[in-house]
N, C-alpha and C positions, 0 to 999 in steps of 0.2 A: 504494500500500500504506500502511496506517496505521502510526503509530508503535507499536513493540512494547510500550512501557510503557502507552500508552493502551489497547491491546488487552488487556493483562494486567489493568488496572484494570476495564475494562468486563466482562471475563469473571468476575473476582472478585466484583464487585457483583451481576452477574446470578445467580451461584451462591448468594451470600448471600441474595438475595431469594427464590430457589427454596427454600432451606433454611428460611427464615423462614415462607414460605407453607405448606410441608409441616408444620412444627411447629405452626403455628396450626391447620391442618386436623386434625391429630392431637389437639390440645387440645379442639377442637370436638367431635370424635368421642367423647372421654372424657366431656365434659360432657353430651352427648346420652345416652350410656349411663347415666350417673348419674341424669339426669332420668327416663329410662325406668324405672330401678330404683325410684326414689321413687314413680312412678305405680303400678308393679306392687305395691309394698309397701302402698300405700293400698288397692288393689283386694283384696289378701289380707286386710287388716284388715276391710274391708267384708264379705268372704265369711265370715270368722269371726264377725262380729257377726250375720250372717244365720243362721248355724248355731245360735248361742246363742238367737236369737229363736225360730227354728223349734223348737228343742228345748224351750224354755220353754212354747211353745204346745201342743206334743204332750204334754208331761208334765201340763199343766193339764187337757187334754182327757181323758187317761187317768185322772187322779184323779177327775174328774167321773163318768166311766163306773164307776169303782170304787165311789164313794159311792152311785151309783144302784143298783149291784148289791148293795151291803151293805144298803141300805134295802129293796130288793126281797126279799132273803133274810130279813130280820127280819120284814117284813110277812107273807110267806108262812108263816113259822114261827109267827107269832102267830095267823094266821087258821086254820091247820090244827090248832093246839093241840098241836103236837109240842113236847115239851120235851127239853132235854138235847142228846144226841149228834148228832142229825140237823141241828139248827139250827147247832150249833157247827161241824160238818163243812162245811156250806154257807158259813158265814162264813170258815172257814179257806181254802176253795177260792177265794173272792173275794179274800182277802188275797194268796194265792199268785199268782193271775192278775195282780193289781195289781203285785206285785213283778216278775214276769216281763215285763210290759208296760213298766214303768219301766226295767228293765235293758236291754231291747231298744232303747228310745229313746235311752238314754244311750250304749249301745254304737255305735249308728249315728252319733251326734253325734261320738264320739271318732274313729271311722273317717273322718268328714268332715274333722275337724281335722287328723288325720295326713296326709290327702291334700293339704290346703291347705299344711301345713308342707313336705311333699315338693315341691310345686310352687314354694313360696317358695325352697327351696334350689336348685332347678333355675334359677329366675330369677336368683338371686345368681351362680351359676356362669356363666350365659350373660353376665351383665353383666361379671364378672371377665374372661372371655374377650375380650369386646369392648374392655375397657380395656387389657388386655395387648396386643391386636392394634394398637390405636392407639399405645401406647407404643413398639412396635417400629418404627413408621413415623417416629418422631422421631429427629433427629440429635443426638448428644451434642456437647459442646464440642470435644473432640479430633477427632471425626469431621467436624464442621463446618469446623474449621480445615484439616484435610487436604483436604477437598473444595474449599474456597476456594483453598487453595494450589495444588492441582492445576489448577484452572480458570485461575488467574493464570498458571501456567507454560504451559498450553496456549494462552492468549491471547497471551502474549509470543512464543511460538514461531510462532503463526499470523500475528503482526504483523511477521514478518521478523527476529525476534531469534534465530532458530535457527542462523544462520551463525556465531554466536559460540561460542567454547570458553572454558573457564575460564582466566582469566589474560589473555584478549585482550579488547580493547574497540574499538568503532568510533569512539569519541570520542577526546578528547585524552589519556585515560589510557593509559599504556603499561605493559606487564608489566615491572616492574623486578626481578622475582625470578629470572629466568632467567640 
């Protein structure tokens, strides 16, 4: 049988190594969660830039169509010799359609941005959850001390030190208090 003190030390060191490894793994999980969050943030930024680019292209195309329609209305009004109300009504219809088209494009872009923002919030909450989960795996100072102390006591007991009671010793020390 091994010496009880040696067994206590071995048990304490083994538990301390396990706690250290567990805390290191939890730190790695936190770092991985933060790295993933940074990557997701970059992806959301790219998605928003894509929405902006797409919106700008669609607005430009709608404006071209509007300008063509305005030119067409002016030309047909000039060719037909119609003056006044009809040509103004045609132009007003073109302007109104231009405003409706632009509003639709902008509304779609806003909806896309809201969706990206919602996804970004969901990403953040998922990351917070992963970080909290990793933190719960870590041992605090007091918890670590208690675990190490318990392991040392268990090692001492398994090494043959369990036959002793408080105030008694197997060595030269004698209980002088009784």
